C-alpha positions in Angstrom: -9.6 25.0 -35.3 -10.4 21.3 -34.7 -13.3 19.9 -33.3 -13.2 19.2 -29.6 -13.7 15.7 -28.6 -16.9 14.6 -26.5 -15.7 13.3 -23.1 -19.2 13.4 -21.4 -21.6 10.8 -21.5 -24.7 12.4 -23.5 -28.5 11.4 -22.9 -28.4 9.3 -26.5 -25.2 7.6 -25.2 -27.1 6.7 -21.7 -30.2 5.3 -23.6 -28.1 3.1 -25.8 -26.1 1.8 -22.9 -29.0 0.8 -21.4 -30.1 -1.2 -24.8 -26.3 -2.8 -25.0 -26.9 -3.9 -20.9 -30.4 -5.5 -22.1 -29.2 -7.1 -25.2 -25.7 -8.2 -24.0 -26.8 -9.8 -20.8 -26.5 -13.9 -21.0 -29.0 -15.5 -18.9 -26.7 -17.1 -15.8 -29.0 -20.6 -16.2 -27.5 -21.1 -19.8 -24.0 -21.3 -18.4 -25.1 -24.1 -16.1 -27.0 -25.4 -19.1 -24.0 -25.8 -21.2 -21.3 -26.3 -18.4 -19.4 -23.3 -19.2 -16.5 -22.8 -17.0 -16.9 -19.0 -16.2 -13.5 -17.2 -15.8 -12.2 -20.7 -16.9 -12.9 -22.3 -13.4 -15.1 -24.7 -12.2 -17.8 -24.7 -9.8 -15.1 -25.3 -7.2 -12.7 -22.6 -8.4 -10.4 -24.9 -10.1 -8.6 -23.2 -13.4 -9.3 -25.1 -16.6 -6.0 -27.0 -17.6 -4.7 -24.7 -20.6 -1.3 -25.3 -21.0 2.0 -26.7 -19.6 4.8 -24.7 -18.0 8.4 -25.4 -16.4 8.0 -21.8 -14.9 5.9 -21.9 -11.9 3.9 -23.9 -9.9 0.9 -22.5 -7.4 0.4 -25.5 -5.1 -2.9 -25.1 -2.7 -4.4 -29.0 -2.9 -3.0 -32.3 -2.0 -4.0 -35.6 -3.6 -5.6 -38.0 -0.8 -7.3 -41.3 -1.6 -8.0 -39.9 -5.3 -9.6 -36.7 -3.8 -8.3 -33.1 -3.7 -8.0 -31.8 -0.2 -7.0 -28.0 0.6 -3.6 -27.3 2.3 -1.4 -24.7 2.8 -0.5 -22.7 0.0 3.0 -23.2 -1.6 4.6 -21.6 -4.7 7.6 -22.9 -6.8 9.7 -21.1 -8.9 11.4 -23.6 -11.6 10.7 -26.3 -8.9 12.0 -24.4 -6.1 10.1 -23.5 -3.0 9.8 -19.8 -2.9 10.3 -19.8 0.8 13.4 -21.7 0.3 14.6 -19.2 -2.1 13.8 -16.2 -0.2 15.4 -17.6 3.0 18.5 -18.3 1.1 19.5 -14.7 0.1 17.8 -13.1 3.2 20.1 -15.5 5.3 23.2 -14.2 3.3 21.9 -10.5 3.5 21.6 -10.1 0.0 19.2 -8.6 -2.2 17.4 -11.3 -4.5 15.7 -9.8 -7.1 18.5 -10.1 -10.1 19.2 -13.8 -8.7 15.7 -14.9 -8.7 15.0 -13.0 -12.0 17.9 -15.2 -13.6 16.2 -18.6 -12.4 12.9 -17.7 -13.9 14.5 -16.7 -17.1 17.2 -19.4 -17.6 16.1 -22.1 -15.6 18.7 -22.6 -13.0 20.2 -20.8 -9.9 23.2 -18.8 -11.0 26.8 -18.9 -9.7 28.7 -16.3 -8.5 30.1 -15.3 -12.1 27.0 -15.8 -13.7 24.8 -13.6 -11.4 27.5 -10.9 -11.6 27.4 -11.2 -15.4 23.6 -11.3 -15.3 23.7 -7.8 -13.0 26.2 -6.3 -15.1 24.1 -6.9 -18.0 20.9 -5.5 -16.6 23.0 -2.5 -15.3 24.2 -1.7 -18.9 20.6 -1.9 -20.2 19.4 0.7 -17.8 19.0 3.5 -20.4 16.4 4.8 -22.5 16.8 6.2 -26.1 17.8 9.9 -26.3 15.5 12.5 -25.6 12.7 9.8 -24.5 11.8 11.3 -21.2 11.3 14.8 -22.7 9.2 13.8 -25.7 7.5 10.6 -24.4 7.3 10.7 -20.8 6.9 14.3 -20.1 4.4 14.9 -22.7 0.8 14.4 -22.0 1.6 13.0 -18.3 -1.2 10.7 -17.0 -2.4 10.5 -13.4 -2.7 6.8 -13.9 1.0 5.3 -14.3 -0.1 2.1 -15.9 -1.4 4.1 -18.9 2.1 5.9 -18.9 3.7 2.8 -18.8 1.8 1.1 -21.9 2.3 4.3 -23.7 6.1 4.2 -23.3 6.2 0.7 -24.2 4.5 0.9 -27.0 6.7 4.0 -27.9 9.7 1.9 -27.6 8.5 -0.3 -30.5 9.4 2.7 -32.7 13.0 2.8 -31.2 13.7 -0.9 -31.8 14.8 -1.8 -35.6 14.1 -5.2 -35.0 11.0 -4.7 -33.1 9.1 -7.3 -35.2 11.8 -9.9 -35.0 10.5 -12.8 -32.9 13.4 -15.3 -32.9 14.4 -16.3 -29.5 17.7 -14.4 -29.2 16.0 -11.3 -30.2 13.0 -11.5 -27.6 15.4 -12.5 -25.0 17.5 -9.0 -26.0 13.7 -7.1 -25.7 12.9 -8.7 -22.4 16.1 -7.9 -20.7 15.9 -4.3 -22.0 12.2 -4.0 -20.4 13.4 -5.8 -17.2 16.1 -2.9 -16.8 13.9 0.0 -18.4 10.6 -0.6 -16.6 11.7 0.9 -13.0 12.8 4.0 -14.9 9.8 4.0 -16.8 7.6 3.7 -13.7 9.3 6.3 -12.0 9.7 8.8 -14.5 6.2 8.5 -15.5 5.3 9.2 -11.7 7.8 12.3 -11.5 6.0 13.8 -14.7 2.8 13.3 -13.3 3.7 15.0 -9.8 5.4 18.0 -11.9 2.0 18.4 -13.8 0.0 19.0 -10.9 2.4 21.9 -9.6 5.3 20.4 -8.1 9.2 20.3 -8.6 10.7 18.1 -11.3 13.5 16.0 -10.0 14.9 13.5 -12.0 17.6 11.2 -11.0 19.5 8.7 -13.5 19.9 5.1 -12.0 22.9 3.9 -10.8 24.8 0.8 -12.3 26.1 -0.2 -9.0 22.7 -0.6 -7.3 20.3 -3.4 -7.5 16.7 -2.8 -8.8 15.0 -2.2 -5.6 17.5 0.1 -4.5 17.3 2.1 -7.7 13.8 2.5 -7.3 14.1 4.2 -3.9 17.4 5.9 -5.1 15.3 7.4 -8.1 12.4 8.4 -6.4 13.3 9.9 -3.0 14.6 13.4 -3.6 17.7 13.2 -1.4 18.3 9.6 -3.0 18.5 8.0 0.7 17.3 4.6 1.9 18.2 2.2 4.5 19.5 -1.3 3.7 16.2 -2.6 5.5 14.0 -0.7 3.3 16.0 -1.9 0.1 15.8 -5.3 1.6 12.2 -5.2 2.2 11.2 -3.9 -1.4 13.4 -6.1 -2.9 11.3 -9.1 -1.3 8.1 -7.6 -2.4 9.5 -7.8 -5.9 10.6 -11.4 -5.7 7.2 -12.3 -4.2 5.3 -10.7 -7.1 7.7 -11.7 -9.7 5.8 -14.9 -10.9 2.7 -16.7 -10.2 1.9 -19.5 -12.7 0.8 -19.6 -16.2 -3.0 -18.9 -15.4 -3.0 -15.5 -13.5 -4.8 -12.9 -15.8 -1.9 -11.0 -17.1 0.4 -14.0 -17.5 -2.2 -15.8 -19.5 -2.8 -12.6 -21.6 1.1 -12.7 -22.2 0.5 -16.1 -23.5 -2.2 -15.6 -25.3 -1.1 -12.3 -27.2 2.4 -14.1 -27.8 0.7 -17.0 -29.4 -0.7 -15.0 -32.3 3.0 -14.1 -33.2 2.8 -10.7 -32.6 6.0 -8.3 -31.3 7.2 -8.2 -27.6 6.1 -4.6 -27.1 2.5 -5.3 -27.8 2.3 -8.3 -25.8 3.8 -6.5 -22.8 1.3 -3.7 -23.4 -1.6 -6.3 -23.3 0.0 -7.7 -20.1 0.0 -4.3 -18.5 -3.4 -3.7 -19.1 -4.6 -6.7 -17.5 -2.6 -5.8 -14.5 -4.0 -2.5 -14.3 -7.6 -3.8 -13.2 -8.5 -4.1 -9.4 -9.3 -7.4 -9.7 -5.7 -8.3 -10.4 -2.8 -6.0 -9.9 -4.7 -2.9 -8.8 -6.1 -4.7 -5.5 -3.0 -3.6 -3.4 -4.5 0.1 -3.8 -7.8 -1.1 -2.9 -6.8 -2.8 0.3 -5.1 0.5 1.5 -8.1 2.8 0.2 -10.4 0.3 2.4 -8.1 0.7 5.3 -8.2 4.5 5.2 -12.0 4.9 5.0 -12.1 2.1 7.8 -9.9 4.3 10.0 -11.9 7.3 9.3 -15.2 5.5 10.4 -14.1 3.3 13.1 -13.3 5.7 16.1 -11.7 3.0 18.3 -9.3 0.5 15.9 -8.8 -1.9 18.7 -12.6 -2.6 19.0 -13.3 -5.5 17.5 -17.0 -5.6 17.5 -16.7 -2.1 15.6 -14.1 -3.4 13.1 -16.2 -6.5 12.4 -19.5 -4.2 12.0 -17.5 -2.2 9.5 -16.5 -5.4 7.5 -20.0 -6.4 7.5 -21.4 -3.5 6.1 -18.6 -4.2 3.4 -20.0 -7.6 2.6 -23.5 -6.3 2.4 -22.2 -3.1 0.0 -23.2 -0.5 2.5 -19.4 0.6 3.0 -16.3 1.8 0.8 -16.7 1.2 -2.7 -20.1 -0.7 -2.5 -18.4 -3.8 -4.2 -19.1 -6.2 -1.4 -15.3 -7.2 -1.4 -13.2 -7.1 1.4 -9.8 -6.4 -0.7 -6.8 -8.4 -0.2 -8.9 -11.6 1.5 -9.4 -14.7 -0.6 -7.6 -15.9 -3.8 -8.4 -17.9 -6.6 -6.3 -20.8 -5.9 -5.4 -20.6 -2.4 -7.8 -21.4 0.2 -5.8 -22.2 3.3 -3.2 -19.5 3.2 -1.2 -17.6 0.6 2.7 -18.3 0.9 3.8 -15.0 -0.1 1.6 -13.2 2.3 3.3 -15.5 4.9 6.5 -14.6 4.0 5.9 -11.2 3.7 4.2 -10.7 7.1 7.2 -10.7 9.6 8.9 -8.2 7.7 5.6 -5.8 7.4 5.5 -5.9 11.4 9.1 -4.9 11.8 9.0 -2.1 9.1 5.5 -0.8 10.6 7.4 -0.8 14.1 10.4 0.9 12.6 8.1 3.4 11.0 6.0 4.0 14.1 2.8 2.3 12.8 2.3 -0.3 15.1 -1.3 0.6 15.6 -2.0 0.2 11.9 -0.2 -3.0 11.8 -2.4 -4.6 14.8 -5.8 -3.3 12.7 -4.3 -5.1 9.4 -3.7 -8.2 11.7 -7.2 -7.7 13.4 -8.8 -7.7 9.7 -6.8 -10.7 8.9 -8.1 -12.7 11.6 -11.8 -11.3 11.5 -12.3 -11.3 7.4 -12.4 -14.9 6.7 -14.8 -15.8 9.5 -17.2 -12.9 8.5 -17.0 -13.9 4.9 -17.8 -17.6 5.9 -21.0 -16.2 7.6 -22.3 -13.9 5.2 -22.0 -15.8 1.9 -21.7 -19.0 0.3 -18.6 -19.8 -0.5 -17.2 -22.9 -2.4 -13.6 -23.0 -0.7 -12.0 -21.0 2.2 -10.6 -17.6 2.1 -7.2 -16.5 3.4 -5.0 -13.2 3.3 -3.5 -12.9 0.0 -0.3 -10.7 -0.8 -2.0 -7.8 -1.8 -3.4 -7.4 1.7 0.2 -6.2 3.0 1.8 -5.3 -0.1 0.3 -1.8 -0.2 0.7 -1.1 3.4 4.5 -1.7 2.9 4.5 0.5 -0.1 2.9 3.2 1.9 5.8 2.4 4.6 8.1 3.0 2.2 6.9 6.3 1.2 6.0 5.2 -2.2 3.0 7.1 -3.9 -0.3 5.2 -4.4 0.1 5.9 -8.0 3.1 3.9 -7.9 1.8 0.5 -6.2 0.7 -1.5 -9.6 3.6 -0.3 -11.5 6.0 -1.4 -8.9 3.9 -5.0 -9.4 4.7 -4.5 -13.2 8.4 -3.8 -12.3 8.5 -7.4 -10.8 6.0 -9.4 -12.8 7.8 -8.3 -15.9 10.2 -11.2 -15.3 7.6 -13.6 -15.1 5.9 -12.1 -18.3 9.0 -12.7 -20.3 10.0 -16.2 -18.8 6.2 -17.2 -20.0 6.7 -15.4 -23.4 9.9 -17.2 -24.2 8.4 -20.4 -23.4 5.5 -20.0 -25.3 7.4 -19.0 -28.4 9.7 -22.0 -28.0 7.1 -24.7 -27.1 3.5 -23.6 -28.3 2.6 -24.1 -31.8 -0.8 -22.9 -32.2 -2.7 -19.8 -31.6 -4.8 -19.7 -28.2 -8.6 -20.1 -29.2 -10.9 -21.2 -26.8 -14.6 -21.7 -28.0 -17.6 -19.4 -27.2 -21.3 -20.7 -27.8 -23.5 -18.7 -29.3 -26.8 -18.5 -27.3 -28.6 -16.1 -29.8 -31.9 -16.8 -31.6 -31.4 -16.8 -35.5 -33.7 -14.4 -37.2 -34.7 -13.6 -40.5 -33.3 -10.4 -42.2 -35.6 -7.3 -42.1 -35.4 -4.8 -45.3 -34.8 -1.4 -44.3 -38.1 0.2 -45.2 -40.0 -2.6 -43.2 -38.1 -2.1 -39.7 -39.6 0.1 -37.0 -37.8 2.0 -34.5 -38.0 0.5 -31.2 -38.5 2.6 -27.9 -35.0 2.8 -26.1 
């Protein structure tokens, strides 16, 4: 019989963790003394310039008399304003995911033939290796779909006889496969988990004639049914989450790991690990959980004083998860407005009205209005704060009936396009492994022979 793995934290590990905490803590004053850009950002929140890209631009400041002035946020995909891109396909009543994916990957908006052929290319790749669902996804399902996704991606390496080939044609092939497969991997991972906790297992194969957004709803829902408006809102969410500059954590991870020369599957698994974190892709889950907590503790959702009181207690680490964060408010780059949130908001309101969630939507808009002011009163902040796209995306997924476990994987379904574009650009343009510097602040010490050492009190 094999020995059992120890999962609990033993008293000895507790003691050793206190040693780690004590020895690993770097004095905050040293960061100032050596002018270290913590988080690769300066004191004003501006990111350290680490690379160049043609893929997208996050614009939040304008230059005026040599001084950077915060302004309304704008987001550009390959030089096109994302507001213009989304208005274009929404005005034509088209779904935009595949069109904008083409733009990000190849740098130009596709014509009718190019778009048709690209959609056909992705449709042909919506498949998994034989028995992959049974042998990989259904075995040891995880309650965290991001872990299941990562495991699936790394396992796909074993099915690819050209897994280590980093030539551009082969990497593009791998990326197109993953863009097509991510929706299946995400939904099937959830179905496997849902089945593991005592529910019926229902698996629907993707349909070639459906878009990415339509297939997600088709595969996930027991009856395969969805409305055109539901598909349009989910499609818009995918487009807005598809790409956000090279400096966001998961995309920078993609660039860093790609620069080492490793394979595509390892790169995407690393990016997934980054996106999983609550400070990144997991934020939309936190928003929904925060609002559920708020609704349970604020009797009258229309009472501004009661809502403001709850938000103040959050900032004082007295409510919700005691992090002191109002999730969905604030962004590393935007200080006045997040264009993605602005584009999204009117569709969120319409969807909420259609689903009978007007009161919840009014609560969201109240928090959107109150939170920046309260943060300004309670905190010393170096720049303004605003609603970010995560503030509404989790609410949208809830309105669409998506399970909480799929919120971050849906983000990954969109962002795999941006990761792919940045991986290709890194391989084409970069010539060096990314390696920033860390300065050691440890004192140098003389070696102590084993027999002369004394046990220290932990």
